[in-house]
N, C-alpha and C positions, 0 to 999 in steps of 0.2 A: 844745478842740474836741471835740464828740461823735464817736463812731465812726460809720462808715457803716452803714446798716441793711441787713439781708439783702435781696438783690434779690427783689422781688415779695412781700415780707412773709415772716414766719416767726418762729422763735425761736432764741435762742442761750443758752448758759449753761455751767456747769461741772458735769460728772458728771450726776447726776439733777436738778440745780437749774436752773430757768429764770430767767435774770437780765435778758433782753432779749426783747421781743416787738414785732413790727411788723405792721401791717395796712394794706392799700391800700384807700382809699375809692373809690367809683365815679367820682369826679372825678379820680382819679389821685394825689391827695395821700396822703402816708404818715403814719399815726399811729405814735408810738413810745412804748413803755412800758419804763422801766428800774427795776428793783426798788429800787435805792438812791435814785435821784432821787425816785421816788414816795414813799418812806418819809420822806425828809428835807424834802419840800415838801408835807406834808399840809395840807389846808385848815385855816385857823385858827392856823397856827404860823408865819406870815410877818410877825408883828407886830414893831415896834421896828426898831432899826438893827442893823448888824453887831455893834457892841460893847456895845450896851445894849438888852436886850429881856427884862426879867424876867418877862414874861407868856408867854414862849415856852419850851416844853420843850426844844427843840433847843439854845437858848441856854444853858440850865442844864446840859445834858449837857456842852457844851464847857467851861463855866466850872468845873464840878466836876472834870472830868478835868484841867483846867489846874492847879487848886489841888493836887489829889492828886499830879500829876507834879512840881510845884514842891517839895512837901514831900519827895517821894522823892529828888529831886535834892539837896535840902538835907541830908537824912539820910545820903545816901551821901558827901557832902563833909565832914560834921562830924568824922569820925575824923581828918582832917588837922589839926584843932586839938586840941592836947594838953590844953587847958583844958576841953574838953567831955567829959562822962562818957559811957560806952557806953549808959547808961540814957536820957540825953537823945536820943541818936541813935535808939535803939529806939522811944521815944515819938513822935518825929517821923515815923518810918516807919509806925507804927501809925495815927496820925491821918491820914496820907496815904492809907492803905489804906481808911479809912472814906469818904473822898471818892471813891475809885475805885468802891467798892461803891454809893454813892448814884448816881453817874453811870451805872454799869452797870445798875442797876435801872430808871432812867428810859429808858435805851437799849433795854432789853428791852420796856418798855411801849410805846415808839415802834414797835417791830417788831410787837407784838401788834395795835396799833391800825391798822397798815398792812395787816393780813391781810385775806383775803376774808371777807365777811359771810355767815354761815351762817343760813338761815331757822330761826327758832325759838330762836336762841341770842343772848344779849347779847354784843355785840362787846367791851365793856369788862370782861371777866373778867380777874382778876389773872393766872391761869395758864392757858395753853392748850397743846395738844400739836400742833405743826405742823412736824414734822421734814422735811417736803418742801420747806420754804422755807429758802433759804440765809441770809437775814437773821435769821430766828428762831433757827436753829441757831447762828449766830455769836454772837448776843447772849446766848443761854443759856450757851454755853461760856465766854464772857468773864465773865459774872456769876459763874459757878462759880469762875473763876480769882480774882476779887476776894475771894470768901469764903475761899479758900485763903490768900490774902495776909493777910486779917484774922486767921486762926488763927496763921499763922507769925509775923507781927509782934507779935501780942499775947503769945505765949509768949516772944518775944525780950526782952520787958521784964522777965521774971523774972530776978532776980539769981542768979548762981552755979548755973546749970543744969549738970548733968553732961553729958559728951560723948554718952552714950546718949540722954538726954532731949532734948538739942539736936538730935540726928539725927532723933528721932521727932517732936518737937513744933515744930521750927523749920525744919529743912532739908527734910524730906519735903513738908510743905505748900507750901513755897516752890517746890520743883521742880514739884509738881502745878499750882500757880498759874501758873508760867512756861510750862508746857506748854499750859495752857488759853489763855493769851494768844497763844501762837504759833499754835495752831489757829484761834482766832477771827480773828486778824489775817490769816492765810492765806485764810480764807473771805471776809473783807471784800475782800481783794485780788482774788480770783477773781470776786467779784460785780461789782466795778468794771470788770475787764478782760473779763468775759464769757468767760473761759477762763483758760489758764495765765498769760498775760501780754500786754501791749501797750505801746506807747510813746505816752503822752499827757501830756507834761510841762506843758502849759498847763491841764490839768484839775485843779481843786482836789481833787476826790474822789480822783483818781489820786495826787496828791502826798501827801495825808494818809494814805491807806492804805499807801503805800510807806513813809512815815515810821514808821507803827505797826508794820509788818512788821519793819523794821530794829530798832526799839526792842524788839520781842518777842524777836528773836534775841539782842540784848544782855542782856536780862533772863535768858534761858536760860543764857548764858555765865556770868552772875553767879551763878545758882543752882548750877551745877556747881562753880564755884570756891569757893562758900561751904560746901562739905561739911566737917564737923568731923572731923578725924582722931582716932580713938579713943585712940591711944597718947599723943598730946600735948594734946588738947583744943583745938588751934588750927585755924583755917580752912585749907583746902588752899591757897588763894591769896587772901589778904585784899585785896591790891591790885587783882587782877583782879575780885574780887567787887564792890568799891566802884566801880571804873571802869565795869563793865558796868551796874550800877544807875544810875550817873550818866548814861552815854550813852543808855541806854534811856529814862530819865526826860526827858532833853532832847528826844529824838525824840517822846515822847508829848506833851510840852508844846507843841511846834511843831504836832503833829497836832491837838491840842485847839484851838489858836488858829485853825487852818484850818477846823475844824468851824464856828466862828462865821462865817467868810466863806462857807462852803459853803451855809449855810441861807438867805443873802440873794441868792445868785446867781440870776439870771433865766434862763429857758430858753424859747425860742419853740416848741419841739416839744411838741405836745399828747400827753398820755398816752393810751394805748389803753384804752378802757372795758372 
C-alpha cells in the first residue's frame, strides 16, 4: 500500500533529496509523484511479462543482478568442497562481479533517463552530474562499488599473492566496494521510505530495498572478516567471510527477483507533471 500523501500537497524526502511530491488539482484530486516509482515505470519499459521481457531495461537490470548474486553465492559456498580449488572460487566471484557491473551501469542509465529535461541538452548523455537527486547519487555510488568488486575479485585470481599484496589489491577494494553498496542501499531505502524508515511490508519496493540493505550489511561483515593477517597470511575469519558473502548474495538474489515483479506492478496514482 502506498504511503499517505502530505495533507494539501507538498514534498517529502530525506535530507536534501525530494523523494515524494504531491499536488492538489482544482477538482480536489491529488497527483502523486514518487522518484522510485517514476524511474521504474518510465514510458516504453513496461513491455513483456514479469519473468520474460528482453526488450525492457528494468528486466535486464533484475536478471543481471540475479545472475551476479547467484555466482557470488556459489563462489562463497565453493570453499566447503575440498575438491574445488581457490582459483575456481575466485573466478566464479570475478565473473559474478562483471554481471553486477553490467546491471549497475544499466541502473545508472535508468536514473539518468528519469532525470529532468534541460533545454538545449540531450537527455541521453552517458554521464551527467545531478547530485541533488537521491536516485542518481545511489546508482553512481553502487556502480562505483561494482567496479571496486571487479578490481578485488580480479586480483584474487592471482595465485600466491603475498599478504601485503592481498591487503592492497584484494581486501581494500573489497572494503571500498562493500562500503559503496551499503551507502547505495541506504539511499535506496530512504528513497522508498521518504525518510529514515517506515513499515510497508506489502510494498515490493520496500521489501527489496530492505533485502538489499541487509545484504549490504552482510557484505560489509564479510569484507571485515576477510582481512589478511600479515603474520600468518590467513584470513581473519574465513568462515565469517564466506558466510557473510553467501547471506548477502542470497539477499541480493531475492531483491533482484523482486525487481522483476516491481516493474510490472500497476499503480492508479498519476505522477505529478
